[in-house]
Structures are given as C-alpha cells and as structure tokens.
C-alpha positions in Angstrom: 6.9 29.9 49.4 9.3 27.2 48.0 12.1 28.0 45.6 10.5 25.7 43.0 7.3 27.8 42.9 9.3 31.0 42.6 11.1 29.5 39.7 7.9 28.5 38.0 6.8 32.1 37.4 10.3 33.6 36.9 9.2 37.2 37.2 11.0 40.5 38.1 9.9 44.0 38.7 9.5 46.9 36.3 7.9 50.3 36.5 5.2 49.7 34.0 4.0 46.9 31.7 3.0 47.0 28.1 -0.3 45.4 27.1 -0.6 41.9 25.7 0.4 41.5 22.1 -3.0 40.6 20.5 -3.0 38.2 17.6 -6.0 38.1 15.3 -9.2 37.0 16.9 -9.5 33.2 17.3 -12.1 31.6 15.0 -15.0 29.7 16.5 -16.0 26.5 14.7 -19.2 26.0 16.8 -21.4 26.5 13.7 -19.2 24.5 11.3 -20.2 21.0 12.4 -16.6 20.0 13.0 -16.1 16.4 13.9 -12.4 15.9 13.8 -10.5 15.7 17.1 -7.0 16.6 18.2 -4.9 15.6 21.2 -2.1 17.4 23.1 0.5 14.7 22.5 4.1 16.0 22.7 5.9 18.7 24.5 9.6 19.4 24.0 11.8 22.2 25.3 14.7 23.7 23.4 15.7 25.7 26.4 18.8 24.3 28.0 18.6 23.4 31.7 19.9 26.1 34.0 19.4 28.8 31.2 18.2 32.1 32.6 14.6 32.8 31.7 14.2 36.1 33.5 14.3 37.7 37.0 12.2 37.8 40.1 11.9 40.8 42.4 10.9 41.0 46.0 10.8 43.5 48.8 10.0 47.2 48.7 9.8 48.4 45.1 10.8 44.8 44.1 14.4 45.9 44.4 15.7 42.5 45.6 16.1 40.7 42.3 17.4 37.3 41.4 17.7 35.3 38.2 15.3 32.5 37.4 16.8 29.4 35.7 14.9 26.8 33.7 14.7 23.4 35.2 12.7 20.1 35.3 10.2 21.4 37.7 9.4 24.4 35.4 9.1 22.1 32.4 6.7 19.7 34.2 4.6 22.7 35.3 4.6 24.0 31.7 3.4 20.7 30.3 0.5 20.6 32.7 -0.5 24.2 32.4 -0.1 24.4 28.7 -2.1 21.2 28.1 -4.9 22.6 30.3 -4.9 25.9 28.3 -4.9 24.0 25.0 -7.9 21.8 26.1 -9.9 24.8 27.4 -9.3 26.8 24.2 -10.4 23.9 22.1 -13.7 23.6 24.1 -14.3 27.3 24.1 -14.0 27.5 20.3 -16.3 24.6 19.6 -13.8 21.8 18.7 -15.0 18.3 19.7 -13.3 16.6 22.6 -11.2 13.6 22.0 -12.8 11.0 24.2 -9.8 8.6 24.0 -8.0 10.8 26.5 -10.3 9.3 29.2 -9.6 5.6 28.1 -6.6 3.7 29.2 -7.1 1.4 26.3 -7.6 4.0 23.5 -4.5 3.1 21.6 -5.1 -0.6 21.8 -8.6 -0.1 20.5 -7.3 1.8 17.5 -9.2 4.9 18.6 -6.8 7.6 17.5 -7.5 11.4 17.3 -7.6 12.8 13.8 -4.6 15.0 14.8 -1.8 14.8 17.4 -0.5 18.2 18.5 3.2 18.6 19.4 4.7 21.8 20.8 8.3 22.8 21.1 9.2 25.6 23.5 11.7 27.9 21.8 12.0 30.8 24.2 10.5 31.9 27.5 11.0 35.1 29.5 9.4 36.6 32.6 10.0 39.9 34.3 7.9 40.6 37.4 7.5 41.1 41.1 5.8 39.6 44.2 4.7 36.2 45.3 3.1 33.4 43.3 -0.3 34.1 44.8 0.1 37.9 44.5 2.4 39.0 41.7 2.4 41.3 38.7 4.7 41.6 35.7 5.1 40.6 32.1 6.0 37.4 30.2 6.8 36.4 26.6 6.8 32.9 25.0 7.7 31.5 21.6 6.8 28.0 20.5 6.7 25.8 17.4 3.4 23.8 16.9 3.0 20.8 14.6 -0.1 18.8 13.9 0.4 15.2 12.8 -2.4 13.7 10.8 -3.3 10.2 11.9 -4.8 9.6 8.4 -2.0 10.7 6.1 0.8 9.9 8.6 2.5 13.2 8.1 2.7 16.7 9.6 -0.3 18.5 8.2 0.3 21.9 9.9 3.2 23.8 11.5 3.6 27.3 12.7 5.6 29.5 15.1 3.5 31.0 17.9 4.4 34.1 19.9 2.6 35.1 23.0 2.8 37.8 25.7 1.0 38.9 28.8 1.4 41.8 31.1 -0.5 43.1 34.1 0.0 45.7 36.8 -2.8 44.2 38.8 -2.3 41.5 41.4 -2.5 38.1 39.8 -2.0 34.5 40.8 0.8 32.7 39.1 -1.5 30.1 37.4 -3.9 32.7 36.1 -1.0 34.8 34.7 0.5 31.8 32.9 -2.9 30.7 31.6 -3.3 34.1 30.0 0.2 34.0 28.5 -0.3 30.5 27.0 -3.7 31.4 25.7 -2.3 34.5 24.0 0.2 32.3 22.2 -2.4 29.6 21.3 -4.7 32.3 19.8 -2.1 32.7 17.0 -2.9 29.2 15.9 -6.7 29.2 16.5 -6.9 32.4 14.4 -5.1 30.9 11.4 -7.6 29.9 8.7 -5.2 27.1 7.6 -5.5 25.5 11.0 -9.2 25.8 11.0 -9.5 24.3 7.4 -7.8 21.1 8.6 -10.8 20.3 10.7 -13.2 20.5 7.9 -13.9 17.2 6.2 -11.0 16.3 3.9 -9.1 19.4 5.0 -5.9 17.6 5.9 -5.6 16.0 2.5 -6.2 17.0 -1.0 -7.4 14.7 -3.8 -5.1 14.3 -6.7 -6.0 15.2 -10.3 -4.3 14.0 -13.4 -5.0 15.5 -16.8 -2.7 13.1 -18.7 -4.2 9.7 -18.7 -2.0 6.5 -18.8 -3.4 3.6 -20.8 -3.3 0.3 -19.0 -3.7 -2.8 -21.1 -5.7 -5.4 -19.2 -3.9 -8.7 -18.7 -5.0 -12.3 -19.4 -6.5 -14.6 -16.8 -4.4 -17.3 -15.2 -4.8 -20.8 -16.7 -7.0 -22.7 -14.3 -8.0 -20.2 -11.6 -6.7 -19.7 -8.1 -7.3 -23.4 -7.1 -4.6 -24.7 -9.5 -2.7 -21.7 -11.0 -2.2 -19.2 -8.2 1.6 -19.4 -8.6 1.2 -17.7 -12.0 0.4 -14.4 -10.1 3.2 -14.5 -7.6 5.7 -12.9 -10.0 3.3 -10.0 -10.4 3.1 -9.2 -6.7 6.0 -7.4 -5.0 7.2 -6.0 -1.7 7.5 -2.2 -1.5 10.1 -0.8 0.9 9.9 3.0 1.7 10.9 5.2 4.6 7.6 4.6 6.3 8.0 0.8 6.3 7.1 -2.0 3.9 4.0 -3.0 2.1 2.9 -4.8 -1.1 2.2 -3.9 -4.7 1.4 -5.5 -8.0 2.1 -4.9 -11.7 -0.7 -3.5 -13.9 -0.6 -3.1 -17.7 2.7 -2.8 -19.5 5.5 -0.4 -18.9 6.6 -1.6 -15.5 3.8 0.1 -13.5 3.0 -1.0 -10.0 -0.1 -0.2 -7.9 0.3 0.2 -4.1 -1.0 2.4 -1.2 -0.2 6.0 -0.6 0.4 5.2 3.1 3.1 2.7 2.1 5.1 5.1 -0.1 4.2 8.4 1.7 5.9 11.4 0.0 9.0 9.3 -1.0 10.1 9.9 -4.6 11.9 6.6 -4.9 11.2 3.2 -3.2 12.8 -0.3 -3.3 10.8 -2.9 -5.1 11.5 -6.6 -4.1 10.4 -9.6 -6.1 9.6 -13.1 -4.7 12.9 -14.5 -6.0 14.9 -12.0 -3.9 15.9 -9.6 -6.8 15.2 -5.9 -6.1 15.0 -2.7 -8.2 14.3 0.9 -7.6 10.9 2.3 -8.4 9.9 6.0 -8.9 6.6 7.1 -7.3 5.0 8.9 -10.3 1.4 9.4 -9.0 -0.3 9.4 -5.7 -3.7 10.2 -4.2 -3.7 10.6 -0.4 -7.5 10.7 -0.2 -8.1 7.4 -1.9 -4.8 6.0 -0.4 -3.4 4.8 -3.7 0.0 5.3 -5.5 1.6 4.4 -8.8 5.2 3.3 -9.0 7.2 3.2 -12.3 10.0 0.6 -12.7 12.3 -0.5 -15.5 11.0 -4.1 -15.1 8.3 -5.8 -17.1 7.3 -9.2 -15.8 6.3 -10.6 -19.1 2.6 -10.6 -18.5 0.1 -8.2 -16.7 -2.5 -9.0 -14.2 -6.2 -9.4 -15.2 -8.4 -6.7 -13.8 -12.1 -7.4 -13.3 -14.6 -4.9 -14.7 -17.8 -6.3 -13.4 -19.6 -5.9 -10.0 -18.7 -7.9 -6.9 -21.0 -10.3 -5.1 -21.2 -10.7 -1.4 -20.3 -14.2 -0.4 -18.0 -14.9 -3.4 -14.6 -16.5 -2.8 -11.6 -14.1 -2.8 -7.8 -14.4 -2.2 -5.4 -11.8 -0.8 -1.7 -11.9 -2.0 1.0 -9.9 -0.3 4.0 -9.7 2.0 2.6 -9.8 5.6 5.3 -8.6 8.0 7.8 -7.9 5.2 9.5 -9.6 2.3 10.4 -12.7 4.2 6.8 -13.8 3.8 6.3 -12.4 0.3 3.9 -14.3 -1.9 1.7 -15.3 1.0 -1.8 -16.2 -0.3 -4.9 -16.4 2.0 -8.5 -17.2 1.2 -11.9 -15.8 2.3 -15.1 -14.3 1.1 -16.5 -10.9 0.4 -18.5 -9.8 3.5 -19.9 -6.4 2.4 -19.6 -3.5 0.0 -19.4 -0.4 2.3 -19.2 3.4 2.4 -16.9 4.7 5.2 -16.2 8.4 5.5 -17.6 8.9 2.0 -15.2 6.4 0.5 -16.2 3.0 -0.9 -14.6 -0.2 0.5 -14.9 -3.9 -0.1 -15.0 -5.8 3.2 -13.7 -9.3 3.4 -12.8 -11.8 6.1 -9.7 -12.9 4.2 -6.6 -12.8 6.5 -4.4 -9.8 6.1 -1.7 -8.3 8.3 0.8 -5.5 8.3 2.7 -5.6 5.0 -0.3 -6.7 3.0 -1.2 -3.1 2.3 -1.1 -2.4 -1.4 -1.4 -6.1 -2.4 -4.2 -7.4 -4.6 -7.5 -9.0 -3.7 -8.4 -11.4 -6.5 -11.5 -13.5 -7.3 -11.5 -17.3 -7.9 -10.5 -16.7 -11.5 -7.4 -14.6 -10.5 -8.9 -11.3 -11.6 -8.1 -8.3 -9.4 -11.1 -6.8 -7.5 -9.4 -4.5 -5.0 -6.3 -3.3 -3.2 -5.6 -4.2 0.5 -5.6 -1.1 2.6 -6.3 -1.9 6.3 -7.3 -4.5 8.9 -9.5 -3.4 11.8 -7.4 -3.7 14.9 -8.5 -6.3 17.5 -11.2 -7.5 15.1 -10.5 -10.8 13.4 -12.0 -11.3 10.0 -12.5 -7.6 9.1 -10.3 -6.3 6.3 -10.9 -3.4 4.0 -10.0 -3.1 0.3 -10.1 -0.3 -2.2 -12.1 -1.2 -5.4 -9.6 -1.5 -8.3 -11.7 0.6 -10.6 -11.6 3.5 -8.2 -7.8 3.1 -7.7 -7.3 3.3 -11.5 -9.6 6.3 -11.9 -8.0 8.3 -9.1 -4.5 7.7 -10.5 -5.5 8.7 -14.0 -5.2 5.1 -15.5 -7.3 4.2 -18.4 -8.1 0.5 -18.6 -7.9 -0.9 -22.2 
C-alpha cells in the first residue's frame, strides 16, 4: 500500500469507537415537485499543508502509530469523494440532477444551475487502524457550506456542518469516508431553510411597501424619437455598483431613478453618472429581487421627467432602447427594433424585443416611437441574436410602491 493511500484515510487505533453523531433526519423532496438544481462548484481547504490530521496504527493491536499530514493528494481525494457523496445524496432525496454537468458547453449556452454549492473544509481528524481496504476507526469533519443563487447573484444559504463516523467492523477506506461525508451533509439536507430554497421563489422574497411614493408623469418629447431622441439622453444615466455597471433613468420629481436589482444588488449607495461626465452618489431606497427592480434616490433633478406609457403594447410596434452598453464610455447609446412578443416566463411577465442590447443596458428604458417608456431592460438571451427581455414599466412601478400621477 502506497504512502499516499495511507495518508488519505489518516486513521489510528483506539480500543473502542463511539457511534456516529446523528443530525436530524434528512428531508426528502421527492413529493414536492422540486425543479431547481444545484451543482458542486467550489471546494476550498483551510487546513494548512503538512498539518497533522490524525494518526494511523499498524501491527498487532495497532501499536505502531504514525502521524498523518494533510497534503495535495488528500485534498484531491476529498474533492472527488465529497463531490460524489453530494451528488448521491441529492439523488437519494429527490433533488433533480443538473444536466449541465454532462455538457462541455453548458456555461457558453447560459445553462446555469439555480444554485452553486461551495464547501470550505475547516477541520478533519481521523483515528484508526489497519489498511485502506481493511480498516476500522473513527473520523470527524467540519465544513462551511454556501449556496450561491444564480438568479439573485448572492449567497442564499450558509451553514457550518459537522460530521462523524465510527466503526469497529472492517471497512474499506472509500466506504468509511463516504459515510463520514454523508453524515456531515445530512446536517444541511435536514435543514428546513435549505429545503425551502428549492421551492419556487424560495431563494428570494418579494418586497412590500406600505408607503406609496407619488410619481408625476412627464411630458412627451417634442417630435418623437425620429427627431427628438436627444431630449431623453439627460434622463438616462449609468449606474456603478460593486456588482458592475448598468443603466437607469429618472422618473417623476425628487431625483428618483429606476434600475435593476441585479445592477445595484444589496448596495446602499451607488455612483450615478450622467452623459456629460458629471457624477453623483445615489442611495438605493427600494428594491425588489423577484421583479428585479430598484429605486435610487439622488439630490439631482434633471428639469423634466420622462413620459410613462399607461396603455397596452402592440406586437410589431417600433421601440428604442437607451442605455450604457459596456459601461459609461458608451452612455446614451440608442438602438431601434420592434416588440416581438408579450411573454410569461417563470410566472413573470416580460416584453420581448429584437432591439439590440448588451451588458450595461440593464436598467435602461425601452421607449416607443413617441418617447414614452414601456419597459426596463433586464437581460439578453446569450448566444441568441435579437432576443432581449424587458420588465413592463407598470409592474416595476407597482412592485416598488410608486403611484403614477
């Protein structure tokens, strides 16, 4: 048996072993109709290389003991074995499989799992005796788990997991470690907060605002987008936050700006840049992660407010998107297209258009030929030209507690 394999188990002898430390029973979701997926994405170790993680005993009564030290081989082994235990536990409890794991092009196709799981190894200890194919002993493990939501772009769940496994019977190394890892994972799978994330809407909560803010509707531009589009440029801004940059636009009076939640995230303050290069600080006063909208308050009033359309949309009508694709260097970019469809996706309404949008357009306005705002840019379908999605302006106002006057 090679030294690397001995190190992988890291066991030493003892006269008797305590039973596993049982967490609460894991919760099966087989009957819940869960559709959300998760992927084992990141593994990190806080254990320093060459740190002792236990002892290994050999010989009669396992009296010949030696220390086991953490190293790269052990870490690689843990990644493979822990990932396997994670996948098997998901399947056993009824969670759907993330099919993207079998595609070399999943990321390029934009096919992300709903959650990405990251684990940090905090502590590991083995005490045991024997050979990797015929050993007995006990082990303990401590990890930190975090689930990153692909929808909200933030950590939706975190917990510290403790696991243990002990046996006096002969066991193979891989079977022993599988039991140890599964014991730790059961602490997560038994947590109702973890399970709730996989229910529809479980990773995000809709906002509710009792205090309504009155928004005075603006006046239309003089001669429509064909001749007067420049009149709107001072009302559209670039929004810089820790998550990157996007767009936004002034509504009503009082220095209020509409943008996307995924642009501002959980930031309290953001930088607002105008087309002329001047910037100011804005405070994020309201946000709704479900509808992906946010309201920013500034001390700037542009002199006029944008006109918001109240009536229904028509498929085929001409529209324009205004924003800052790829950042403030291209602020004020205006592109033209038509409305392609009015869709419901994941229980949310979207306006689909073939107007050209790119990263940085998020949060910018979609206006009709008269310059009235119809919707807010939210996303472009990856690797699919001519497919952009926009949040209806009336829903954005409603979700943020804005009352159009």
